[in-house]
C-alpha positions as a Python dict, from the first residue, in 0.01 Angstrom:
ca = {
    (1, 'X'): (0, 0, 0),
    (2, 'X'): (39, -97, -354),
    (3, 'X'): (50, -485, -346),
    (4, 'X'): (-269, -438, -66),
    (5, 'X'): (-415, -258, -335),
    (6, 'X'): (-381, -488, -611),
    (7, 'X'): (-460, -763, -346),
    (8, 'X'): (-778, -600, -197),
    (9, 'X'): (-871, -561, -638),
    (10, 'X'): (-815, -864, -737),
    (11, 'X'): (-1037, -1041, -485),
    (12, 'X'): (-1243, -849, -555),
    (13, 'X'): (-1224, -873, -935),
    (14, 'X'): (-1372, -1198, -1066),
    (15, 'X'): (-1121, -1341, -1314),
    (16, 'X'): (-1231, -1680, -1516),
    (17, 'X'): (-1066, -1944, -1501),
    (18, 'X'): (-867, -1941, -1846),
    (19, 'X'): (-1007, -2301, -2020),
    (20, 'X'): (-816, -2597, -1984),
    (21, 'X'): (-847, -2661, -2387),
    (22, 'X'): (-671, -2333, -2386),
    (23, 'X'): (-442, -2416, -2183),
    (24, 'X'): (-405, -2732, -2396),
    (25, 'X'): (-314, -2598, -2678),
    (26, 'X'): (-75, -2300, -2577),
    (27, 'X'): (157, -2663, -2490),
    (28, 'X'): (116, -2791, -2847),
    (29, 'X'): (229, -2511, -3000),
    (30, 'X'): (542, -2556, -2772),
    (31, 'X'): (567, -2901, -2898),
    (32, 'X'): (506, -2814, -3262),
    (33, 'X'): (735, -2492, -3279),
    (34, 'X'): (1022, -2719, -3150),
    (35, 'X'): (918, -3035, -3391),
    (36, 'X'): (981, -3153, -3733),
    (37, 'X'): (727, -3099, -4040),
    (38, 'X'): (538, -3454, -3978),
    (39, 'X'): (581, -3535, -3664),
    (40, 'X'): (371, -3668, -3444),
    (41, 'X'): (193, -3547, -3187),
    (42, 'X'): (45, -3753, -2902),
    (43, 'X'): (-238, -3964, -2937),
    (44, 'X'): (-589, -3801, -2771),
    (45, 'X'): (-549, -4116, -2503),
    (46, 'X'): (-189, -4028, -2465),
    (47, 'X'): (-277, -3655, -2376),
    (48, 'X'): (-550, -3727, -2171),
    (49, 'X'): (-381, -3948, -1950),
    (50, 'X'): (-42, -3714, -1952),
    (51, 'X'): (-296, -3395, -1827),
    (52, 'X'): (-517, -3589, -1667),
    (53, 'X'): (-830, -3403, -1963),
    (54, 'X'): (-1147, -3511, -2092),
    (55, 'X'): (-1168, -3648, -2453),
    (56, 'X'): (-1363, -3348, -2536),
    (57, 'X'): (-1119, -3106, -2410),
    (58, 'X'): (-825, -3292, -2593),
    (59, 'X'): (-1043, -3314, -2919),
    (60, 'X'): (-1132, -2939, -2960),
    (61, 'X'): (-756, -2829, -2883),
    (62, 'X'): (-702, -3052, -3141),
    (63, 'X'): (-900, -2887, -3403),
    (64, 'X'): (-883, -2572, -3334),
    (65, 'X'): (-531, -2572, -3418),
    (66, 'X'): (-575, -2842, -3688),
    (67, 'X'): (-838, -2481, -3820),
    (68, 'X'): (-517, -2277, -3772),
    (69, 'X'): (-278, -2520, -3983),
    (70, 'X'): (-103, -2613, -3744),
    (71, 'X'): (-150, -2973, -3716),
    (72, 'X'): (-324, -3223, -3984),
    (73, 'X'): (-514, -3581, -3928),
    (74, 'X'): (-450, -3870, -4086),
    (75, 'X'): (-727, -4123, -4033),
    (76, 'X'): (-618, -4438, -3860),
    (77, 'X'): (-276, -4321, -3799),
    (78, 'X'): (-290, -4036, -3584),
    (79, 'X'): (-226, -3622, -3574),
    (80, 'X'): (128, -3444, -3671),
    (81, 'X'): (283, -3148, -3719),
    (82, 'X'): (194, -2912, -4033),
    (83, 'X'): (430, -2739, -4236),
    (84, 'X'): (371, -2370, -4268),
    (85, 'X'): (111, -2234, -4524),
    (86, 'X'): (257, -2047, -4813),
    (87, 'X'): (139, -1661, -4815),
    (88, 'X'): (42, -1544, -5183),
    (89, 'X'): (19, -1163, -5217),
    (90, 'X'): (-292, -1072, -5255),
    (91, 'X'): (-186, -706, -5415),
    (92, 'X'): (-173, -490, -5777),
    (93, 'X'): (156, -600, -5889),
    (94, 'X'): (253, -739, -6284),
    (95, 'X'): (333, -1071, -6109),
    (96, 'X'): (219, -1475, -6119),
    (97, 'X'): (276, -1741, -5924),
    (98, 'X'): (648, -1839, -6015),
    (99, 'X'): (737, -1489, -6004),
    (100, 'X'): (572, -1434, -5632),
    (101, 'X'): (734, -1729, -5551),
    (102, 'X'): (1108, -1729, -5685),
    (103, 'X'): (1114, -1331, -5594),
    (104, 'X'): (1081, -1452, -5226),
    (105, 'X'): (1363, -1789, -5318),
    (106, 'X'): (1081, -2015, -5331),
    (107, 'X'): (1172, -2288, -5569),
    (108, 'X'): (867, -2366, -5761),
    (109, 'X'): (816, -2669, -5973),
    (110, 'X'): (516, -2710, -6256),
    (111, 'X'): (354, -2979, -6417),
    (112, 'X'): (175, -2954, -6714),
    (113, 'X'): (-148, -3157, -6717),
    (114, 'X'): (-340, -2959, -6990),
    (115, 'X'): (-165, -2739, -7317),
    (116, 'X'): (-427, -2737, -7585),
    (117, 'X'): (-598, -2553, -7834),
    (118, 'X'): (-1013, -2562, -7773),
    (119, 'X'): (-1298, -2390, -7883),
    (120, 'X'): (-1373, -2128, -7616),
    (121, 'X'): (-1672, -2183, -7348),
    (122, 'X'): (-1957, -1957, -7294),
    (123, 'X'): (-1796, -1833, -6984),
    (124, 'X'): (-1456, -1772, -7075),
    (125, 'X'): (-1603, -1587, -7447),
    (126, 'X'): (-1771, -1352, -7181),
    (127, 'X'): (-1453, -1278, -6958),
    (128, 'X'): (-1227, -1243, -7252),
    (129, 'X'): (-1431, -1039, -7479),
    (130, 'X'): (-1447, -1314, -7749),
    (131, 'X'): (-1696, -1403, -8041),
    (132, 'X'): (-1882, -1727, -8055),
    (133, 'X'): (-1648, -2008, -8161),
    (134, 'X'): (-1261, -1848, -8080),
    (135, 'X'): (-960, -2054, -8053),
    (136, 'X'): (-851, -2007, -7646),
    (137, 'X'): (-485, -2146, -7567),
    (138, 'X'): (-637, -2387, -7192),
    (139, 'X'): (-322, -2466, -6977),
    (140, 'X'): (-420, -2700, -6621),
    (141, 'X'): (-73, -2701, -6414),
    (142, 'X'): (13, -2854, -6080),
    (143, 'X'): (201, -2595, -5906),
    (144, 'X'): (440, -2741, -5595),
    (145, 'X'): (672, -2611, -5320),
    (146, 'X'): (917, -2843, -5189),
    (147, 'X'): (797, -3144, -5341),
    (148, 'X'): (433, -3076, -5201),
    (149, 'X'): (152, -2997, -5446),
    (150, 'X'): (8, -2672, -5394),
    (151, 'X'): (-260, -2550, -5644),
    (152, 'X'): (-406, -2686, -5958),
    (153, 'X'): (-399, -2327, -6204),
    (154, 'X'): (-649, -2382, -6556),
    (155, 'X'): (-574, -2041, -6747),
    (156, 'X'): (-706, -1954, -7062),
    (157, 'X'): (-557, -1734, -7360),
    (158, 'X'): (-715, -1558, -7657),
    (159, 'X'): (-531, -1830, -7947),
    (160, 'X'): (-551, -1561, -8171),
    (161, 'X'): (-258, -1325, -8002),
    (162, 'X'): (-103, -1597, -7853),
    (163, 'X'): (-65, -1854, -8117),
    (164, 'X'): (216, -2168, -8088),
    (165, 'X'): (229, -2086, -7690),
    (166, 'X'): (84, -2382, -7692),
    (167, 'X'): (411, -2604, -7740),
    (168, 'X'): (603, -2361, -7485),
    (169, 'X'): (725, -2533, -7254),
    (170, 'X'): (619, -2371, -6877),
    (171, 'X'): (747, -2594, -6642),
    (172, 'X'): (1041, -2362, -6598),
    (173, 'X'): (880, -1949, -6684),
    (174, 'X'): (689, -1765, -6618),
    (175, 'X'): (401, -1755, -6805),
    (176, 'X'): (377, -1378, -6764),
    (177, 'X'): (673, -1358, -6884),
    (178, 'X'): (627, -1555, -7213),
    (179, 'X'): (362, -1299, -7302),
    (180, 'X'): (541, -1026, -7193),
    (181, 'X'): (901, -1068, -7377),
    (182, 'X'): (775, -1330, -7695),
    (183, 'X'): (430, -1180, -7772),
    (184, 'X'): (401, -834, -7649),
    (185, 'X'): (136, -832, -7444),
    (186, 'X'): (212, -746, -7056),
    (187, 'X'): (33, -741, -6781),
    (188, 'X'): (-120, -354, -6669),
    (189, 'X'): (-366, -446, -6450),
    (190, 'X'): (-652, -726, -6306),
    (191, 'X'): (-890, -822, -6128),
    (192, 'X'): (-877, -1112, -5858),
    (193, 'X'): (-1163, -1254, -5656),
    (194, 'X'): (-1165, -1547, -5341),
    (195, 'X'): (-1401, -1760, -5282),
    (196, 'X'): (-1422, -2111, -5030),
    (197, 'X'): (-1509, -2410, -5222),
    (198, 'X'): (-1464, -2811, -5071),
    (199, 'X'): (-1251, -3029, -5315),
    (200, 'X'): (-1354, -3267, -5514),
    (201, 'X'): (-1202, -3621, -5609),
    (202, 'X'): (-988, -3549, -5888),
    (203, 'X'): (-845, -3251, -5706),
    (204, 'X'): (-716, -3447, -5401),
    (205, 'X'): (-581, -3665, -5626),
    (206, 'X'): (-384, -3435, -5792),
    (207, 'X'): (-319, -3212, -5473),
    (208, 'X'): (-275, -3506, -5239),
    (209, 'X'): (-479, -3422, -4999),
    (210, 'X'): (-811, -3551, -4801),
    (211, 'X'): (-1103, -3505, -5002),
    (212, 'X'): (-1236, -3314, -4688),
    (213, 'X'): (-957, -3031, -4708),
    (214, 'X'): (-1116, -2704, -4834),
    (215, 'X'): (-983, -2501, -5141),
    (216, 'X'): (-921, -2145, -5184),
    (217, 'X'): (-1038, -2072, -5531),
    (218, 'X'): (-883, -1734, -5712),
    (219, 'X'): (-1023, -1664, -5992),
    (220, 'X'): (-854, -1374, -6194),
    (221, 'X'): (-934, -1153, -6560),
    (222, 'X'): (-545, -967, -6643),
    (223, 'X'): (-547, -680, -6862),
    (224, 'X'): (-242, -574, -7087),
    (225, 'X'): (-134, -227, -7086),
    (226, 'X'): (-399, -64, -7284),
    (227, 'X'): (-687, -234, -7127),
    (228, 'X'): (-772, -575, -7333),
    (229, 'X'): (-809, -870, -7129),
    (230, 'X'): (-525, -1151, -7233),
    (231, 'X'): (-592, -1400, -6953),
    (232, 'X'): (-883, -1550, -6784),
    (233, 'X'): (-711, -1777, -6480),
    (234, 'X'): (-899, -1992, -6223),
    (235, 'X'): (-658, -2117, -5864),
    (236, 'X'): (-735, -2432, -5690),
    (237, 'X'): (-503, -2442, -5344),
    (238, 'X'): (-476, -2578, -5049),
    (239, 'X'): (-642, -2432, -4786),
    (240, 'X'): (-413, -2640, -4535),
    (241, 'X'): (-115, -2504, -4708),
    (242, 'X'): (-186, -2143, -4852),
    (243, 'X'): (-270, -1796, -4700),
    (244, 'X'): (-452, -1486, -4926),
    (245, 'X'): (-182, -1196, -4823),
    (246, 'X'): (-437, -855, -4903),
    (247, 'X'): (-251, -494, -4887),
    (248, 'X'): (-439, -269, -4742),
    (249, 'X'): (-333, 133, -4900),
    (250, 'X'): (-489, 379, -4700),
    (251, 'X'): (-503, 765, -4829),
}
């Protein structure tokens, strides 16, 4: 009786067929899961022939998976399996990128591009509550994971609080750890903003990505345990390799 009811109900319900591009996406997800990073998938023309699909259908499936960060294209070469994204915690924890990754067993390498004392710009003066003409320490660093550049970090610190930090070796240690242990300014809390921005030619060169790759830009102001602003930073992260994880606490 139940099977007859099911047959009748199925005949009455008009269930739309699964779109062909979605079916292809599921096939490609299986290929991606079984493949190594950097392995090419079949070309669009091969996929059209293999599954009797139109070029438009194949291209939409690939575009959808590329937007998810599962595939990436190299012009003139093909489409390849993308590395998994690095999840950056966006919570109220007193850790920076180095400590966050290290706590999860992910090895981080740092390349310092700039580490010098400069006069604070109007924006930096406002954010760090400085006086016009005050000096700041400017740090520009590229962070690598598994030999891949992941983000460019630009940081400004009040020079009067951190004199000598411009000479510290920051390639293998956490900046926040140095600020706390050596200078006595431990991070108490901070505010962060995230926005999407297009990639500049300079950023693309440093991050070894196509200029069309979007960036996740994280801007923050960090305060010490007494509520004084001690760091103003901007991290330009690869949108194809990073995600922002946000913790929501319910009272």
